[in-house]
C-alpha positions in Angstrom: 72.9 82.7 84.4 73.1 86.4 83.9 70.2 88.3 85.5 68.5 91.2 83.7 67.0 93.8 86.0 64.4 96.4 84.9 64.8 99.3 87.4 61.9 101.7 87.6 61.6 105.1 89.3 59.0 105.7 92.0 58.1 109.1 93.4 56.0 107.3 96.1 54.9 104.0 97.4 51.8 103.8 95.1 53.8 104.4 92.0 56.4 101.9 93.1 53.7 99.2 93.5 52.3 100.1 90.1 55.8 99.7 88.6 56.2 96.2 90.1 52.8 95.2 88.9 53.8 96.3 85.4 57.0 94.2 85.4 59.8 96.1 87.2 62.4 93.9 88.9 63.4 96.7 91.2 62.4 100.3 92.0 64.4 103.2 93.3 62.9 105.7 95.8 64.1 108.5 98.0 64.0 108.5 101.8 62.9 111.6 103.7 66.1 113.5 102.8 69.5 113.3 101.0 68.0 112.4 97.6 68.8 114.0 94.3 65.1 115.0 93.9 63.9 117.2 96.7 60.2 116.7 95.7 60.4 112.9 95.8 60.9 112.1 99.5 59.2 109.1 101.3 58.5 108.1 104.8 60.1 105.0 106.3 56.7 103.5 106.8 56.0 103.8 103.1 59.4 102.4 102.2 58.7 99.4 104.5 55.3 98.8 102.8 56.8 99.0 99.4 59.5 96.5 100.3 56.9 94.1 101.6 55.1 94.2 98.3 58.2 94.0 96.1 59.6 91.1 98.0 56.5 89.0 97.2 57.9 88.8 93.7 61.6 88.7 94.6 61.8 92.3 93.4 64.0 94.8 95.2 63.8 98.4 96.5 66.8 100.7 96.3 66.8 103.9 98.3 68.7 106.9 97.0 71.1 108.8 99.1 72.9 110.3 96.1 73.8 113.9 97.2 76.9 115.6 98.6 76.7 115.7 102.4 78.2 118.2 104.7 80.4 116.9 107.5 77.9 118.2 110.1 75.1 116.1 108.7 76.9 112.7 108.3 75.5 111.4 111.5 72.0 112.3 110.4 72.6 110.6 107.1 73.8 107.4 108.7 70.8 107.3 111.0 68.4 107.7 108.1 70.2 104.9 106.1 70.0 102.6 109.1 66.3 103.2 109.4 65.8 102.5 105.7 67.9 99.3 106.1 65.6 98.2 108.9 62.6 98.9 106.7 63.8 96.3 104.3 65.7 98.3 101.6 67.8 96.0 99.4 70.5 98.5 98.4 71.5 102.2 98.6 72.3 104.4 95.7 75.0 106.7 96.9 77.1 109.7 95.8 79.5 110.2 98.8 82.2 107.5 98.9 82.6 108.0 102.7 79.5 105.9 103.2 81.5 102.9 102.1 83.4 103.0 105.4 80.3 102.5 107.6 80.3 98.9 108.8 76.8 99.3 110.1 75.5 99.5 106.5 75.2 95.8 105.6 73.3 96.0 102.3 74.9 96.6 98.9 76.0 100.1 97.8 75.5 101.3 94.3 77.6 104.2 93.0 75.2 106.7 91.5 75.5 108.2 88.0 76.3 111.4 90.0 79.6 109.8 90.7 80.6 110.8 87.1 81.6 107.2 86.1 82.5 107.3 82.4 85.6 105.1 82.1 86.9 101.9 83.6 89.4 103.6 85.9 86.7 105.5 87.8 84.4 102.5 87.7 87.1 100.5 89.4 87.6 103.2 92.0 84.0 102.7 93.3 84.2 98.9 93.0 87.4 98.9 95.1 85.9 101.0 97.9 83.1 98.5 98.2 80.3 99.3 95.7 78.5 96.2 94.4 77.2 98.2 91.4 78.2 101.3 89.3 75.8 103.4 87.4 77.3 104.6 84.2 77.3 108.0 82.5 74.5 108.3 79.9 76.7 109.7 77.1 78.8 106.5 76.6 79.0 104.3 73.5 78.1 100.7 73.4 81.7 99.8 72.9 82.7 101.8 76.0 80.0 100.1 78.1 81.2 96.7 76.9 84.8 97.5 77.9 83.8 98.7 81.3 81.6 95.6 81.9 84.5 93.3 80.9 86.9 95.0 83.3 84.7 94.8 86.5 83.6 92.2 89.0 80.7 94.3 90.2 77.4 94.9 88.4 76.9 97.6 85.8 73.7 99.7 85.5 72.8 101.9 82.5 70.0 104.4 81.8 67.9 103.3 78.9 64.9 105.7 79.0 63.9 109.1 80.1 65.1 112.7 80.4 68.8 113.5 79.7 71.1 116.0 81.5 73.0 117.8 78.8 76.2 117.6 80.9 78.2 114.6 82.0 76.4 113.4 85.1 77.6 114.8 88.4 79.6 117.6 86.8 77.0 120.4 86.5 77.3 123.6 88.5 75.1 125.8 86.2 72.1 125.8 88.5 74.3 126.7 91.5 75.9 129.6 89.6 72.7 131.0 88.4 70.4 130.6 91.4 72.5 129.3 94.2 70.7 126.0 94.2 73.0 123.0 93.9 72.2 120.1 91.6 74.3 117.7 93.8 71.9 118.6 96.7 68.8 117.8 94.7 68.0 121.4 94.0 68.6 121.7 90.2 66.6 124.5 88.5 67.0 122.8 85.1 68.8 125.8 83.5 69.5 123.6 80.5 65.8 123.8 79.6 65.9 127.7 79.5 65.9 129.8 76.4 69.1 131.4 75.3 70.5 133.6 72.4 73.7 132.3 70.7 76.3 134.9 69.9 79.8 134.9 68.4 82.7 136.9 69.8 81.7 140.0 67.9 78.2 139.9 69.4 76.4 138.8 66.2 73.3 136.7 67.0 73.4 133.2 65.5 70.2 132.0 67.2 67.5 133.7 69.2 65.3 132.3 72.0 66.2 128.7 71.7 66.6 126.0 74.3 70.1 125.5 73.0 71.2 123.1 75.9 68.0 121.0 76.0 68.4 117.4 74.9 65.6 115.1 73.7 64.8 112.1 75.9 66.7 108.8 75.8 65.0 105.7 74.4 67.2 102.6 74.0 64.4 100.0 73.9 65.7 98.6 70.6 69.2 98.3 71.9 68.5 96.3 75.1 69.8 93.0 73.6 73.1 94.5 72.6 73.5 96.0 76.1 72.6 92.7 77.7 75.2 90.9 75.6 77.7 93.6 76.5 77.3 92.6 80.2 74.8 95.2 81.6 72.9 93.9 84.6 70.4 96.7 85.2 68.4 98.7 82.8 67.3 102.0 84.4 64.3 104.2 83.6 64.7 107.9 84.6 61.8 109.7 86.2 61.3 109.9 90.0 59.2 113.0 89.5 57.0 111.4 86.8 53.4 110.4 87.4 51.9 106.9 87.6 50.7 106.7 84.0 54.2 107.5 82.7 55.9 104.9 84.9 53.3 102.2 84.1 53.5 102.8 80.4 57.3 102.8 80.1 57.9 99.9 82.5 55.4 97.7 80.7 57.0 98.5 77.4 60.5 97.6 78.6 59.3 94.5 80.5 58.0 93.1 77.2 61.3 93.9 75.5 63.4 92.2 78.3 61.2 89.1 78.3 61.8 88.8 74.6 65.5 88.7 75.2 65.2 86.1 78.0 63.0 84.0 75.7 65.6 84.2 72.9 68.5 83.3 75.2 66.9 81.0 77.8 70.3 79.4 78.7 72.1 82.7 79.1 69.6 85.2 80.7 66.9 85.3 83.3 65.0 88.1 84.9 66.2 89.3 88.3 62.8 88.8 89.9 59.8 86.4 89.5 56.4 86.6 88.0 55.0 87.4 84.5 52.7 90.2 83.7 49.4 89.4 82.0 46.5 91.3 80.5 46.1 95.1 81.0 46.9 97.8 78.5 49.1 97.8 75.4 52.0 100.2 76.1 52.9 103.1 73.8 55.7 105.4 74.9 54.9 107.8 72.0 51.8 108.8 74.1 53.8 109.4 77.3 55.7 112.6 78.2 58.7 113.1 76.0 60.7 115.8 74.2 61.2 113.6 71.2 63.6 110.6 71.5 67.2 110.0 70.8 69.7 107.1 71.2 72.4 109.7 71.8 76.0 108.3 71.6 75.2 104.6 71.8 76.7 104.0 68.3 79.9 105.9 69.1 79.3 108.6 66.7 77.8 112.1 66.8 74.6 112.9 64.8 72.4 115.9 64.5 69.0 115.8 66.2 70.1 115.3 69.8 68.6 118.6 70.9 65.0 119.7 71.6 65.9 123.3 71.3 62.7 124.4 69.7 60.6 123.0 72.5 62.1 121.9 75.9 58.7 120.6 77.0 56.7 117.6 75.9 55.0 118.4 72.6 53.5 114.9 72.1 52.6 113.4 68.8 52.1 115.7 65.8 48.3 115.5 65.2 47.6 117.7 62.3 47.4 121.2 60.8 44.9 123.8 61.9 42.6 124.1 58.9 40.1 126.6 60.2 39.2 128.5 63.4 35.8 129.8 64.4 35.7 132.0 67.4 32.5 132.8 69.3 31.6 134.3 72.8 31.9 130.9 74.5 35.2 129.9 73.1 36.4 128.5 69.8 36.0 125.7 67.3 39.1 124.3 65.7 39.0 122.2 62.6 42.2 120.1 62.2 43.5 118.3 59.1 45.0 115.1 60.7 48.3 113.7 59.6 46.9 110.2 60.0 43.5 109.2 58.5 42.4 107.3 61.6 43.1 110.1 64.1 40.2 110.8 66.4 40.3 113.3 69.3 38.6 112.7 72.6 37.1 114.9 75.2 39.8 116.1 77.6 42.7 115.6 75.2 45.7 117.9 75.7 47.2 119.9 72.8 50.3 121.9 72.3 51.6 124.3 69.6 54.6 126.5 69.0 54.0 130.3 69.3 57.3 131.9 68.6 59.8 130.6 71.1 57.1 129.5 73.6 55.2 126.3 73.7 51.6 126.8 74.5 49.0 124.2 75.5 45.2 123.8 76.0 42.6 121.1 76.7 39.9 120.1 74.3 36.6 120.5 76.3 34.7 118.6 73.7 36.0 116.8 70.6 34.1 115.4 67.7 36.3 113.5 65.2 39.0 116.0 64.2 37.1 119.1 65.5 38.0 120.6 68.9 35.8 122.8 71.0 37.6 124.7 73.7 38.1 128.1 75.4 39.6 130.8 73.2 43.3 130.5 72.6 44.3 133.9 71.1 47.8 132.8 70.0 46.5 129.8 67.9 46.4 130.6 64.1 45.3 128.8 61.0 48.1 126.8 59.4 49.9 126.0 62.7 50.9 122.4 63.5 48.9 121.0 66.4 50.4 118.3 68.7 48.5 116.0 71.1 50.5 115.6 74.3 47.7 114.1 76.4 45.6 111.3 74.9 42.6 111.2 77.3 41.4 107.8 76.0 44.8 106.2 76.5 45.2 107.7 80.0 41.8 106.2 80.9 43.0 102.8 79.6 46.2 103.1 81.7 44.1 103.9 84.8 41.4 101.3 84.4 43.1 98.3 82.7 46.0 97.6 85.1 48.0 94.4 84.4 48.3 91.6 86.8 51.6 90.1 87.9 51.6 86.5 88.9 54.0 83.9 90.0 53.8 80.6 88.1 52.9 77.6 90.2 52.9 73.9 89.3 50.4 71.8 91.1 50.2 68.0 91.6 47.1 66.4 93.0 47.4 62.8 94.2 44.2 60.9 95.2 44.6 57.7 97.2 42.2 54.8 97.2 40.3 56.0 100.3 40.0 59.5 98.7 42.7 61.2 100.7 43.7 64.2 98.5 47.3 65.5 98.7 48.2 68.7 96.9 51.8 69.6 96.3 52.4 73.2 95.0 55.7 74.6 93.8 56.1 78.2 92.8 58.7 79.4 90.2 60.9 80.9 92.9 61.2 77.5 94.7 58.7 77.7 97.5 56.9 74.4 98.0 53.9 73.4 100.1 52.0 70.1 100.6 48.5 69.9 101.9 46.2 66.9 102.6 42.4 66.8 102.5 40.0 64.1 103.4 37.2 63.7 100.9 34.8 61.4 102.6 32.3 61.5 99.7 30.7 59.3 97.2 32.4 58.2 94.0 32.1 60.3 90.9 30.1 58.6 88.1 32.2 60.2 85.4 35.9 60.3 86.5 37.0 62.1 83.3 34.6 64.9 83.9 35.6 65.1 87.5 39.3 65.3 86.6 38.5 68.1 84.1 36.6 70.0 86.7 39.5 69.7 89.1 41.9 71.1 86.6 39.5 73.9 85.6 38.8 75.1 89.1 42.3 74.7 90.5 43.7 76.8 87.6 41.6 79.8 88.5 43.0 82.9 90.3 42.8 82.9 94.0 41.5 86.3 95.1 44.3 88.8 95.9 47.0 86.1 95.8 49.5 86.6 93.0 49.7 83.0 91.8 48.9 81.5 88.4 48.7 77.7 88.2 50.8 76.9 85.1 50.7 73.1 85.1 48.3 70.7 86.9 48.8 67.0 87.2 46.0 64.8 88.7 47.0 61.3 89.7 43.9 59.2 90.0 43.3 56.3 92.4 44.5 52.8 91.3 40.9 52.0 90.3 40.6 55.1 88.2 37.8 56.5 90.4 37.6 60.0 91.8 35.6 61.5 94.7 32.6 63.6 93.8 33.8 67.2 94.8 31.7 70.3 94.5 33.0 73.4 92.8 33.0 75.3 96.1 35.1 72.6 97.8 37.7 72.7 95.0 37.8 76.5 95.2 38.3 76.3 99.0 41.2 73.8 98.5 42.8 76.2 95.9 42.5 79.1 98.3 44.1 77.2 101.1 47.1 76.2 98.9 47.5 79.9 97.9 47.4 80.9 101.5 50.1 78.4 102.4 52.4 79.6 99.6 51.8 83.2 100.4 52.8 82.6 104.0 56.3 81.6 102.9 58.8 84.3 101.9 59.8 84.5 98.2 63.2 83.0 97.6 64.9 86.0 96.0 67.7 85.5 93.5 71.2 86.1 94.6 72.6 89.3 93.1 75.1 88.9 90.3 78.1 90.5 92.1 79.8 90.1 95.4 78.5 92.5 98.1 81.1 95.1 99.3 84.0 92.9 98.4 87.6 94.2 98.8 86.8 97.6 100.4 89.9 99.8 100.3 89.9 102.7 102.8 92.9 104.3 101.1 90.6 105.2 98.2 87.7 106.6 100.2 88.7 110.2 100.0 89.1 110.0 96.3 85.7 108.5 95.9 84.3 111.1 98.2 85.7 114.0 96.2 83.1 116.8 96.0 84.0 117.9 92.5 85.0 116.2 89.3 85.7 117.6 85.9 87.4 120.9 85.3 87.4 123.5 88.1 86.8 126.5 85.8 83.8 124.9 84.0 80.2 124.8 84.9 79.6 121.7 82.8 81.2 119.5 80.1 79.3 117.5 77.6 79.6 115.4 74.5 76.7 117.4 73.0 77.9 120.2 70.7 75.8 123.3 69.8 78.0 123.9 66.7 77.4 120.4 65.4 73.7 120.6 66.1 73.4 123.8 64.1 75.6 122.4 61.2 78.5 124.7 62.0 81.2 122.1 63.1 84.5 123.0 61.4 85.9 119.4 61.8 82.9 117.3 60.5 80.6 119.7 58.6 83.0 122.1 57.0 81.9 125.1 59.1 84.0 128.2 59.7 86.1 128.1 62.9 84.3 130.7 64.9 86.2 130.1 68.1 84.2 130.4 71.3 80.5 131.1 71.2 78.3 132.6 73.9 74.9 131.9 75.4 73.1 134.9 76.8 70.0 135.0 79.0 68.9 138.3 80.5 72.0 139.5 82.3 73.8 136.1 82.2 76.5 135.3 79.7 78.1 132.0 79.3 81.1 131.0 77.1 81.0 127.8 75.1 84.4 126.3 74.7 84.9 123.6 72.1 87.4 120.8 72.7 87.4 119.5 69.1 90.2 117.0 69.8 88.0 115.1 72.3 84.8 116.2 70.5 83.4 117.8 73.7 81.8 121.2 74.6 82.3 123.0 77.9 80.2 125.9 79.5 81.8 128.5 81.7 80.6 131.8 83.0 82.2 135.0 81.6 83.6 137.2 84.3 82.7 140.9 84.4 86.2 141.8 83.2 85.8 139.8 80.0 82.4 141.1 79.1 
């Protein structure tokens, strides 16, 4: 049986718990240090609490140590990893291959996307040094992913949703060159979201004030079945700096999608953890932070529309056109012509609009239908397109209508002739308890009604326990009579059974791949290499500015303009085009060349 894992980001313990409640099979968090997101560190106490909660459902917690580490800090790194291991971590996501040589680390190691794994050869390198999983580059085709999965024994993880680095993962030095802050130490300044001018070699401006390197966000929800059939084990959501509403909304959406695949192929797939999510909100990733969505290179061909160069921030959904503006001393009144007839704004909604190269935003203090009352926004003009990037009503639903995750339990009640009641409960993960109760009571006058009451009361939820009784069988006495039990007595029996089940550890599924099998020390230095890609390049990418602007000489009949240049204040970067491999590279122009 091939396990399908939904892997969610967690900035902190609370968000991690929310992700598990919404259906995540695993979450990834940072320890106090050595993570690729400086602002997302967590204490070991919080990691331990998160692990305890996750393990109730057989879900896992992965801790990220996916940065380059100086030799002088290796001992500190090892000490932190050992503490996280003691706290209950189920795996480490790593960047530095030297970690594979540490025998004290006994849990699986996952080679991070920062390891720049975009072909089978490099994937095998990290498998051979002992990694139980490799996380692939985001700019790969489905065919390439299928080929890598077929050639490996270890698990394969792919990103399916969230923000995209424009470069091949792990190969970006743009932040370091501009500001001295290294992306491979978790300090990226996101220079790819900055505004640039585009020039040709003669200095002619081809574009002004555009986020020319900013990609839209990835969304592969509709391609999960193909990825699962290709052999992918883990489906990863990006966003360790995102808030709880983002994580809950996206996780719930992808949980529903993965369950549909399992239901379609019950003999082939199962989820990597236990428990089904019920009730709560209806997810809508269109209402969550995004720069627009793309499926990037999953079909193995380039297309226009990968970039979000007009707005590198989340614009939200296009709401309508500004029809009229009335300004007064206390603010302004905006009348909007909605694009959809049923659009209704709510107090506290967030709005955005494009003012030249800048994206500006504001909150609606009071909203009545399609009319917004707010403080004065001088840059807003009649005829502009208004976007809603915060739906206050939807955010309230996310906050107040949390789903409930429950383990399915089958219950068998056997009642003997002298009214001894034996309850046998078995949870979906294989835990089983048996409890006996003495019912020294009078006989029920209506056995059928008593049996129905037993089923009704035993099937109710039991307080904070995460169990849902899926099937109940009541075996009557040989005479067909039942004891007369009160509702409170049946409820007490149900709570005791739930307590007994909860006291047993969840029987977690075995991971798909062998753990740290076939470690090869002769490859450790190669896996620990601090730089991949071309030494004279700041980044390399499958994305192409020429193609995005309709200027590609190979596919769009554009004129061969040679190198192009990005300029931002005093910085000037050369764009080199490797048309044979359909790739673009960025490198800084030296003073002599300017």
